[in-house]
C-alpha positions in Angstrom: 77.3 -5.6 117.8 80.4 -5.3 120.1 82.5 -8.0 120.5 86.0 -7.9 119.5 86.8 -8.2 116.3 89.5 -11.7 115.8 92.1 -12.4 113.3 90.7 -15.0 111.8 88.7 -12.9 108.6 85.9 -15.8 107.5 84.8 -15.8 110.9 84.6 -11.5 111.0 82.4 -12.3 107.1 80.2 -15.3 109.2 79.3 -12.9 112.4 79.0 -10.0 109.8 76.2 -11.8 108.1 74.6 -13.6 110.8 74.3 -10.5 112.6 72.8 -9.5 109.3 70.2 -12.1 109.2 68.8 -12.1 112.8 68.6 -8.0 112.6 66.9 -8.5 109.3 69.5 -6.1 107.8 69.9 -6.1 104.2 73.0 -6.6 103.4 72.6 -3.3 100.8 72.0 -1.1 103.6 75.7 -2.5 105.0 76.7 -0.5 101.8 74.9 2.5 101.8 74.9 3.5 105.3 77.9 2.3 106.5 80.0 1.0 108.8 80.0 2.7 111.2 75.6 2.7 111.6 76.0 -1.2 113.1 79.5 -1.3 114.3 81.6 0.3 117.5 85.0 -1.1 115.2 83.8 0.3 112.2 87.9 1.0 111.6 88.9 -2.2 112.1 90.8 -3.8 108.9 89.3 -7.1 109.5 85.5 -5.2 109.6 86.7 -3.4 106.4 87.6 -6.4 104.9 84.8 -8.6 105.7 82.3 -5.4 103.7 84.6 -5.7 101.2 84.3 -9.7 101.0 80.6 -9.2 101.6 80.2 -6.9 98.3 82.2 -9.0 96.8 79.1 -12.3 97.0 76.9 -9.7 96.8 78.3 -8.9 93.2 79.3 -12.7 91.9 77.5 -13.6 88.6 76.2 -16.8 90.0 74.6 -17.6 92.6 75.9 -18.0 96.1 74.9 -19.1 98.9 75.3 -20.1 103.2 73.4 -21.6 105.0 73.9 -23.3 108.6 74.5 -27.2 108.7 72.2 -28.2 111.1 68.6 -29.5 111.6 68.1 -26.9 110.8 69.6 -25.7 107.9 68.5 -22.2 108.5 69.6 -19.5 105.9 72.3 -16.9 106.6 73.6 -15.3 103.1 72.2 -15.1 99.5 73.9 -13.1 96.8 72.1 -11.1 94.7 72.2 -13.4 91.4 70.6 -16.0 93.7 67.9 -13.8 94.0 67.6 -13.7 90.6 67.3 -17.2 90.1 64.4 -17.1 92.3 62.7 -14.3 91.3 63.4 -11.9 94.4 63.5 -8.5 94.8 64.9 -9.0 98.8 66.9 -10.6 100.9 63.4 -10.3 103.2 61.4 -11.6 100.3 64.1 -14.2 99.5 63.5 -15.8 103.2 59.5 -15.3 103.2 59.6 -17.6 100.2 62.2 -20.0 101.2 61.1 -20.1 105.2 64.8 -19.1 105.7 65.7 -22.6 105.6 67.9 -24.6 102.5 64.7 -27.1 102.4 62.9 -24.4 101.2 65.5 -23.7 98.7 64.9 -27.5 96.9 61.6 -28.9 95.1 60.1 -31.0 97.9 60.3 -33.9 95.5 63.9 -33.5 95.5 64.5 -33.1 98.8 65.3 -36.2 100.3 67.6 -37.2 97.6 69.5 -33.9 97.3 70.2 -34.1 101.5 71.1 -37.8 101.3 73.7 -37.3 97.8 75.0 -34.1 100.4 76.0 -36.3 103.8 77.7 -39.1 101.3 80.1 -36.5 99.5 81.0 -35.5 102.9 81.5 -38.5 104.0 83.7 -40.0 101.3 85.4 -37.0 100.1 86.6 -34.1 103.0 88.4 -31.5 100.0 86.6 -31.3 97.1 83.5 -29.6 96.2 79.5 -31.2 96.4 77.5 -31.8 93.7 74.0 -32.0 93.2 71.5 -31.0 90.8 67.4 -30.6 92.1 65.2 -28.8 90.5 63.5 -25.4 92.3 60.2 -23.6 92.2 60.9 -20.4 91.8 58.0 -17.4 92.6 56.8 -16.5 89.7 56.1 -20.2 89.9 58.2 -21.8 87.4 60.4 -25.1 87.8 63.8 -24.8 87.3 67.2 -27.3 87.6 70.4 -26.2 90.1 73.6 -27.2 90.0 74.3 -26.9 93.5 79.0 -26.6 94.2 78.8 -26.7 97.9 81.1 -27.0 100.8 80.9 -28.3 104.2 82.7 -26.0 106.6 83.4 -25.7 110.4 82.7 -21.7 112.3 84.1 -22.1 116.1 82.0 -19.1 116.2 78.5 -19.7 114.7 79.3 -23.3 114.7 78.8 -25.5 110.8 77.9 -24.0 107.7 77.2 -25.2 104.2 78.1 -22.5 101.1 77.3 -23.2 97.7 77.8 -22.0 94.4 75.1 -22.1 92.8 73.5 -21.4 88.6 70.8 -22.1 86.7 71.1 -25.8 84.6 67.8 -25.5 82.4 69.2 -24.6 79.5 72.2 -26.6 79.6 69.8 -30.0 81.3 67.3 -29.7 77.9 70.1 -29.3 75.5 71.7 -32.6 77.4 67.8 -34.4 77.5 68.0 -33.6 73.6 71.5 -35.3 73.1 70.6 -37.9 75.5 67.1 -38.7 73.2 68.9 -38.4 70.1 71.4 -40.7 71.1 69.5 -43.3 72.2 67.5 -42.6 69.5 70.3 -42.9 67.2 71.1 -46.6 69.5 67.9 -47.2 68.5 68.1 -47.4 65.2 71.3 -48.4 65.4 69.6 -51.2 66.9 67.3 -52.1 65.1 69.4 -52.0 62.1 71.3 -54.1 63.4 68.9 -56.7 64.9 67.8 -56.7 60.6 71.1 -56.9 59.5 71.3 -60.3 61.9 68.2 -61.8 61.7 68.8 -61.3 57.6 71.4 -62.8 58.2 70.8 -65.7 59.9 68.6 -66.8 56.8 71.3 -66.6 54.6 73.9 -67.7 56.6 74.1 -71.9 55.9 74.9 -70.7 52.4 77.4 -67.9 51.9 79.2 -66.5 54.0 79.2 -63.3 55.9 81.7 -61.2 52.7 79.0 -62.6 49.5 76.3 -61.9 52.1 77.2 -58.3 52.1 77.5 -58.6 48.7 74.2 -60.1 48.2 72.4 -57.5 49.4 73.9 -54.7 47.0 72.3 -57.3 44.6 68.9 -57.7 45.4 68.5 -54.7 45.1 69.2 -55.1 41.4 67.4 -58.5 40.7 64.3 -58.0 41.0 63.1 -59.2 37.2 66.3 -60.7 36.7 67.1 -64.0 35.6 70.6 -65.0 36.1 73.1 -62.1 38.5 76.4 -62.4 38.4 79.4 -60.9 40.8 82.9 -60.1 39.1 86.8 -58.9 40.0 87.8 -57.8 36.6 91.4 -57.5 38.8 91.8 -61.7 39.1 89.7 -62.3 36.0 86.8 -63.9 39.1 83.1 -64.3 38.4 80.4 -65.7 40.2 77.1 -66.6 39.9 74.5 -66.0 42.3 71.4 -66.5 40.8 71.3 -69.0 37.7 69.3 -69.5 34.5 68.9 -72.1 32.0 71.0 -70.2 29.9 74.0 -69.5 32.6 73.8 -72.1 34.2 75.5 -74.6 32.1 78.3 -72.0 32.4 79.4 -73.4 35.7 79.3 -77.2 37.1 77.8 -76.0 40.9 76.2 -73.3 42.3 78.7 -70.2 43.4 81.2 -71.9 41.5 83.9 -69.7 40.0 85.0 -69.2 36.8 87.1 -67.2 34.8 85.5 -63.8 33.7 86.8 -63.7 30.8 86.0 -67.1 29.8 82.9 -66.8 30.9 81.8 -63.9 28.7 83.0 -65.6 25.6 81.6 -68.8 25.5 78.4 -67.1 26.7 78.4 -65.4 23.4 79.6 -67.9 20.9 76.4 -70.0 22.4 73.9 -67.8 23.3 73.9 -64.6 21.3 72.3 -64.1 17.9 75.7 -64.0 15.2 74.6 -60.7 14.1 75.0 -59.1 18.0 78.1 -61.4 19.1 80.4 -58.9 18.2 79.2 -55.8 19.4 78.1 -57.7 23.0 81.6 -58.9 23.2 83.0 -55.7 22.5 81.0 -54.4 25.7 81.0 -57.1 28.0 85.4 -56.9 27.0 86.9 -55.5 30.5 88.6 -52.4 29.2 85.3 -51.5 27.9 83.3 -51.9 31.6 86.0 -49.4 33.1 85.7 -46.6 30.3 81.7 -46.8 30.2 81.3 -47.5 34.5 84.2 -44.3 34.8 81.2 -42.1 33.3 78.0 -43.4 34.8 77.4 -46.2 37.7 75.7 -48.6 36.1 75.1 -49.0 31.8 72.8 -51.1 30.0 73.1 -53.6 26.3 70.3 -54.6 24.5 71.2 -58.0 22.2 69.2 -61.3 21.2 69.7 -64.6 21.9 68.6 -67.3 20.2 66.5 -70.1 21.8 64.8 -73.7 19.9 64.8 -71.5 16.4 63.3 -68.3 18.1 64.7 -65.2 18.6 64.6 -63.4 22.3 65.6 -59.9 23.4 67.6 -59.6 26.6 69.0 -56.6 28.3 72.1 -57.2 30.8 72.7 -54.8 33.1 76.5 -53.9 34.6 76.4 -51.5 37.8 79.6 -50.4 39.5 80.1 -52.4 42.8 83.0 -51.3 44.4 84.2 -48.8 46.3 88.3 -48.1 44.9 89.0 -46.2 42.0 90.0 -48.6 39.4 87.1 -50.4 38.7 87.1 -53.7 39.2 84.1 -55.3 41.2 80.8 -55.7 39.4 77.6 -57.1 39.2 75.8 -58.0 35.9 72.0 -59.3 35.7 70.1 -60.4 32.9 66.4 -60.1 32.3 63.8 -60.8 29.2 62.5 -57.7 27.8 60.6 -59.0 25.2 57.3 -57.6 26.8 58.6 -54.3 27.5 60.1 -53.9 23.9 56.3 -55.2 22.1 54.9 -52.4 24.9 57.3 -50.3 23.5 56.7 -50.9 19.5 52.4 -50.3 20.4 53.0 -47.5 22.5 55.4 -45.7 18.9 52.4 -47.0 17.3 49.6 -45.3 19.5 52.0 -42.0 19.2 52.3 -42.0 15.5 48.8 -42.7 15.0 47.4 -39.8 17.1 50.0 -37.5 15.6 48.7 -38.5 12.0 45.0 -37.9 13.2 46.3 -34.9 14.9 47.5 -33.5 11.5 44.6 -34.6 9.6 42.6 -32.7 11.9 44.8 -29.9 11.4 44.4 -29.9 7.9 40.9 -29.9 8.3 40.6 -27.3 10.0 42.8 -25.2 8.0 40.1 -26.2 4.9 37.4 -25.5 6.0 39.0 -22.3 7.9 40.3 -21.1 4.6 36.6 -21.7 3.3 34.9 -20.1 6.6 37.2 -17.0 5.8 36.1 -17.0 1.9 32.4 -17.6 3.0 32.4 -14.9 5.3 34.3 -12.1 3.0 31.5 -13.1 0.5 28.7 -11.6 1.9 30.9 -9.0 3.9 31.6 -7.6 -0.1 28.2 -8.0 -0.9 27.1 -6.1 1.9 29.6 -2.8 1.6 29.8 -3.0 -2.2 25.3 -2.8 -1.8 26.1 -0.1 0.4 27.9 1.9 -1.8 25.7 1.4 -4.6 23.3 2.9 -2.5 24.4 5.6 -1.4 24.5 6.8 -5.0 21.3 5.8 -6.3 19.7 7.5 -3.1 17.0 9.5 -5.5 16.5 6.4 -7.3 14.4 4.8 -5.0 13.8 0.8 -7.9 17.8 0.2 -7.5 17.7 1.5 -3.6 15.4 -1.0 -3.0 17.0 -3.9 -5.0 20.4 -2.7 -3.5 19.3 -3.1 0.0 17.6 -6.6 -0.8 20.5 -7.7 -2.0 22.0 -6.3 1.4 19.6 -7.8 3.6 20.3 -11.7 1.8 23.8 -10.1 2.7 23.3 -10.2 6.2 21.2 -13.5 6.3 23.2 -15.2 4.7 26.6 -13.8 7.4 24.2 -14.5 10.1 23.4 -18.4 9.2 27.5 -18.7 9.2 28.2 -17.1 12.1 25.1 -18.8 14.0 26.2 -22.2 12.6 29.7 -21.9 13.8 28.7 -20.7 17.5 26.2 -24.0 17.3 28.5 -26.5 16.2 31.0 -25.5 18.9 28.6 -25.8 21.0 27.6 -29.0 20.4 30.8 -30.2 20.4 31.0 -28.7 24.2 29.0 -30.9 25.0 26.5 -28.8 27.6 23.6 -29.4 25.3 20.8 -31.4 26.6 17.3 -32.1 25.3 14.4 -31.6 26.9 11.0 -32.9 26.1 7.6 -31.3 26.2 4.0 -31.8 24.5 4.3 -30.9 20.4 3.1 -31.7 17.5 5.8 -33.4 14.6 3.0 -32.5 12.0 2.5 -29.2 13.1 6.6 -29.3 13.1 7.0 -30.6 9.2 4.4 -28.1 8.1 6.4 -25.0 10.0 9.6 -25.9 7.9 7.8 -26.6 4.7 6.2 -23.4 5.0 9.2 -21.3 6.0 11.4 -22.9 2.9 8.5 -23.3 0.2 9.1 -19.5 -0.9 13.0 -20.5 -1.2 12.5 -23.1 -3.3 9.6 -21.7 -5.3 12.3 -19.0 -6.3 14.5 -21.8 -7.6 11.5 -23.7 -9.4 11.9 -26.3 -6.9 8.8 -28.7 -6.1 8.8 -28.7 -3.1 6.1 -31.1 -1.3 5.2 -32.7 1.8 3.6 -35.8 3.0 2.6 -36.5 6.5 -0.2 -39.8 6.0 1.5 -42.5 7.3 1.1 -40.5 10.9 -1.7 -41.8 13.2 -0.1 -40.1 16.0 0.9 -36.5 15.7 0.8 -35.3 19.3 4.3 -36.6 21.0 6.7 -36.1 23.6 10.6 -34.5 22.3 12.3 -31.5 22.2 10.3 -28.5 19.7 13.2 -26.9 18.8 15.9 -29.4 17.6 13.5 -31.7 16.4 12.7 -28.8 14.2 16.4 -27.7 12.9 17.2 -31.2 12.6 13.9 -30.9 9.7 14.9 -27.6 8.7 18.9 -28.0 8.0 18.4 -31.5 5.6 15.3 -29.8 4.2 17.4 -26.8 3.4 20.1 -28.3 2.8 18.3 -30.4 -0.3 16.7 -27.3 -1.8 20.0 -25.7 -1.7 22.4 -28.0 -3.8 19.0 -29.4 -6.4 19.4 -27.4 -9.2 16.4 -24.8 -10.5 13.2 -27.0 -11.9 14.4 -29.7 -9.3 12.1 -31.7 -6.9 12.7 -31.6 -3.3 10.1 -34.0 -1.1 9.8 -33.8 2.9 8.0 -37.8 3.9 6.9 -39.7 7.6 5.6 -42.3 8.9 5.2 -43.9 11.9 5.6 -47.2 13.7 4.0 -47.3 16.7 3.8 -49.4 19.8 0.9 -48.4 22.0 1.6 -51.4 24.5 4.9 -49.5 25.4 3.6 -46.0 24.5 6.2 -45.0 22.4 5.9 -45.1 17.8 8.8 -45.0 16.0 9.3 -42.5 13.1 11.0 -42.3 9.9 11.3 -38.8 8.7 12.6 -39.0 4.9 14.1 -35.9 3.1 14.7 -36.2 -0.2 16.0 -34.2 -3.5 17.3 -34.9 -7.5 19.9 -32.1 -6.4 23.9 -32.8 -7.8 24.4 -35.1 -5.3 27.7 -36.2 -2.8 30.6 -37.9 -4.3 31.3 -41.1 -2.7 34.8 -40.5 -0.9 33.2 -37.7 1.0 30.2 -39.5 2.7 32.6 -41.4 5.0 33.4 -37.8 5.9 30.1 -35.9 5.4 29.0 -35.7 9.5 32.5 -33.9 10.4 32.4 -31.1 12.0 35.7 -29.3 9.7 34.6 -32.0 7.0 33.3 -29.9 3.3 33.3 -30.7 -0.4 33.2 -27.3 -1.7 33.6 -23.9 -0.8 30.9 -21.5 -2.1 33.3 -20.4 -4.9 33.2 -24.1 -6.7 30.0 -24.8 -5.9 28.4 -21.5 -6.1 26.3 -22.7 -3.0 26.9 -20.2 0.4 27.0 -22.3 3.8 29.5 -23.6 6.1 28.6 -27.1 5.6 28.0 -27.4 9.8 24.0 -27.8 9.1 24.6 -31.5 8.5 26.8 -31.3 11.6 24.8 -30.0 14.5 21.6 -32.6 12.9 23.6 -35.9 13.3 24.8 -34.2 16.8 21.3 -33.8 18.1 20.2 -36.5 16.0 22.8 -38.8 18.5 22.0 -36.8 21.6 17.9 -37.7 20.7 18.5 -41.5 21.0 18.1 -41.5 17.4 20.2 -42.7 13.7 20.4 -40.7 10.4 21.1 -42.1 7.0 22.6 -40.9 3.8 22.0 -42.5 0.2 23.4 -40.7 -1.6 25.8 -40.4 -5.6 27.6 -37.1 -8.3 24.3 -35.9 -10.1 21.5 -38.6 -9.0 20.5 -36.7 -5.9 20.2 -37.6 -1.9 18.2 -39.5 0.1 18.0 -38.4 4.2 16.6 -40.9 6.8 16.1 -40.4 10.1 14.8 -42.7 12.6 13.5 -41.3 16.0 11.9 -42.7 19.0 8.9 -40.7 20.7 6.7 -41.3 23.7 3.4 -40.6 22.0 0.4 -38.4 23.5 -2.7 -40.8 24.3 -5.3 -38.4 23.4 -5.0 -35.7 20.9 -5.1 -31.7 21.3 -7.8 -30.6 20.7 -7.1 -28.2 17.8 -10.4 -26.1 17.2 -8.7 -23.3 18.6 -5.7 -23.4 17.5 -7.5 -20.7 14.6 -7.2 -17.8 16.0 -9.3 -14.6 14.5 -7.5 -11.4 13.7 -10.1 -9.6 16.1 -9.4 -12.3 19.2 -5.3 -11.7 19.5 -4.7 -10.0 22.7 -3.4 -6.3 22.1 0.2 -5.0 23.0 1.0 -1.9 22.6 3.9 0.1 25.2 7.0 -1.2 25.5 10.2 -0.8 27.9 13.1 -1.3 25.4 16.3 -1.8 28.0 19.8 -1.8 25.8 22.9 -0.5 26.8 24.2 0.4 22.8 23.3 4.0 21.5 23.3 1.8 17.8 21.3 -1.1 18.7 18.8 1.0 20.8 18.0 2.9 17.7 17.7 0.3 14.9 15.8 -1.0 17.8 13.5 1.7 18.4 12.5 2.6 14.4 12.1 -1.5 14.2 9.3 -1.3 16.6 7.8 1.6 15.9 7.6 1.6 12.1 5.4 -1.9 13.5 3.2 -0.1 15.6 4.4 -0.2 19.3 5.3 3.2 21.5 8.6 2.5 22.9 9.9 3.8 25.8 13.9 3.2 26.4 16.4 2.7 29.3 20.4 2.1 29.0 21.0 -0.6 31.3 19.0 -2.9 33.4 20.0 -0.8 37.5 17.7 2.0 35.0 15.1 -0.2 33.5 14.0 -1.7 37.4 14.2 2.0 38.5 11.4 2.6 35.7 9.2 0.1 36.7 9.7 0.5 40.0 7.9 4.5 40.0 5.6 2.8 37.3 2.0 2.1 37.3 0.2 -0.5 35.8 -0.5 0.2 32.3 3.0 1.2 31.3 4.0 -1.1 30.0 3.0 -3.9 28.7 5.9 -5.4 27.9 9.2 -5.5 28.3 12.3 -6.0 26.1 15.5 -6.6 27.5 19.2 -6.7 26.7 21.6 -9.4 29.0 24.8 -8.3 28.3 25.1 -4.4 30.2 27.2 -3.0 32.9 26.2 -2.1 36.1 23.6 -4.4 35.9 22.5 -7.5 33.3 19.5 -8.2 31.7 19.4 -11.5 34.2 19.8 -9.4 37.3 17.4 -7.0 35.8 15.1 -9.8 35.7 15.1 -11.4 39.2 14.9 -7.7 40.6 11.6 -6.7 38.4 10.0 -10.4 39.8 10.8 -9.2 43.7 8.5 -6.6 43.2 6.0 -6.0 45.9 3.4 -4.5 43.6 2.2 -8.1 41.7 0.8 -6.1 38.6 4.2 -4.7 37.3 5.9 -8.4 39.0 4.5 -10.0 36.2 5.6 -7.6 33.4 6.1 -10.0 30.8 10.0 -9.4 29.9 11.6 -11.3 26.7 15.8 -11.2 26.5 17.0 -9.8 23.2 20.9 -11.2 23.3 23.7 -12.4 20.8 24.1 -14.8 23.6 21.9 -17.4 21.6 23.5 -21.0 23.3 21.3 -22.5 25.7 22.8 -22.8 28.8 21.8 -18.5 28.1 18.0 -19.4 27.0 18.0 -21.4 29.9 19.6 -18.7 32.5 17.2 -16.1 31.1 14.2 -18.9 31.8 15.3 -19.2 35.0 16.1 -15.2 35.5 12.0 -15.2 34.8 11.7 -13.9 31.6 9.1 -15.5 29.1 11.2 -15.4 26.5 15.1 -15.3 24.3 15.3 -14.3 21.1 18.0 -13.7 19.4 19.9 -10.7 17.4 20.1 -9.2 15.0 16.4 -9.5 15.8 13.9 -11.6 13.2 10.7 -9.4 13.1 8.2 -12.3 12.5 9.9 -14.2 15.2 9.3 -11.5 17.8 5.5 -10.2 16.7 4.8 -14.1 16.7 6.3 -14.2 20.8 4.7 -10.9 21.3 1.6 -12.7 20.5 2.4 -15.8 22.4 2.6 -14.6 25.5 0.0 -11.6 25.3 -2.3 -14.5 24.0 -1.4 -16.5 27.5 -1.6 -13.4 29.8 -5.6 -13.1 28.4 -6.0 -16.6 28.7 -4.5 -17.1 32.5 -7.0 -13.5 33.2 
């Protein structure tokens, strides 16, 4: 650049920038290399000042741009801040990206409007900065908003130019848009509310002026269920009606006619209010009392009575503070009928009272039951402990030892019966028990019950008879276990509560309807026992009701057998009735309807000879409790079985898996065990590849005796579910039945 410098610093700056632009020199190089490399007069004060000015512009925090004010709009200079706005690193990169033209800076959609705006501002203002907003597209593709403050300058050496200050206004614009949207939304809401108010005013303007309408809006919110609405000003002693009933309209002439508040209150009380409530209502509607109450709360109410046509009605007056002044003056008074509410309140109180009484009765009954249970459970426990101590002292006296062991066995049976019945009544109350119908023989069930209780009757010298002559169809569809349970409870109760030398009879008769394939069976259990008092008959089947405890009656039991029997009969769709008198005995009648079997079963093979019974000898006993395992092993050894043991389900599965067919004839499986429970073990055994091993019979032995537990055992692949402690005859019978089925199948 050999041109002699003149005295115009701005011309030097523009010429210098133009030189850098034309020679594609970055302004930074000028600072780094020094002026001498580019100019023949580096020591000229103007050149040095121009360089310092360019350095200053380059370090400005905001964007700065200089471009030609002609058709090309060619860019002369852009500082670093502007490069950063466009995400460009160098001036060369910026020139390439924008085409080195102001046109390349502005978003194409905004360019026309921007140039027109700049032209209009130049024409209209010679000295002010031109302002325009437009969009740019950064090099990374993001669109940003720019604020542009520019000015037009004439230069003699390089021509007309624009210099522009630019800033990123995206965030600012977004804030403005949000604020604008909020303002628009608020304005729309205000307009909507105003429109709603105007519509409301239009509907009522024929009757009310705007002041009355404002008060009406306040009152309407409280007046849905009110027969009379009045507005009063305590300060001016004025009351104005908005809604009138037959009781309040007589105090006013024309509608909305003002009256003195003090006069209205006095007249209303004397004309309408029940004499006993007048003094109280007059006091609570005085201006002084109203101010006192409303100073503590915005509203309060008064319940009182009125007399109409000789009848008493209940009303409620609610008074609300409707004013804004510190001194309470403006109020709204609303009157409404509350007869139905009071009636409902009285009914609810009665329901709560009844429920409380029933709950208290239930608590008393339950506490009585628990008291009796505590005694009845301790009685056999005391016997067990006592006879155990005596047995220890007479180990060498065989006769006494056996006698003590027999008594311990009896006490254990009594205790087990108590526990079973308590658990069973809990189960029946849980509503989870169900009736499962299957083919069975009602005559066999009656005979089994008779045979089971006959020894107890013989021991007490009681004549115990069974008569099934009235039954024509013995084969029915019913729940075998539950039907047997009902008859057993009734027959056992009869024998238990009958004195020695008495009589107990069980009879059954049938009324068949062959067209429908059903028959009605009537089972009667009659005894000559102690009988039941009339006052107790109503509560006979209640779960926590019991006439006498063990000490008073001398009879062991929970008194739950009848409750369980009643629950089962109800679930089977039948009825159970009782007729009894103290000292004359009791008669229980169970009526049930069953589907009958059209063809009777052939019983010729039911009596199996001993030599025909299948043989099971080798058992696998699965039990995690060492004491139970020892007891059960000894019992099974005593019955002639060969027993192997496993401490939990996983051990049992592994033993069966490693065994050969014939090593185990049957598995006795506990349920609740660590690692793997009995149900899981049974499923695993049933999934073994060897079909012989997978089909070894499994009997569950568990303290879990609820119906759901038994059902889960069957679903797990077990053949039967027996309760603990082991009932030896029942166990032997079950093993024989399983063995017979296995033999028949093979």
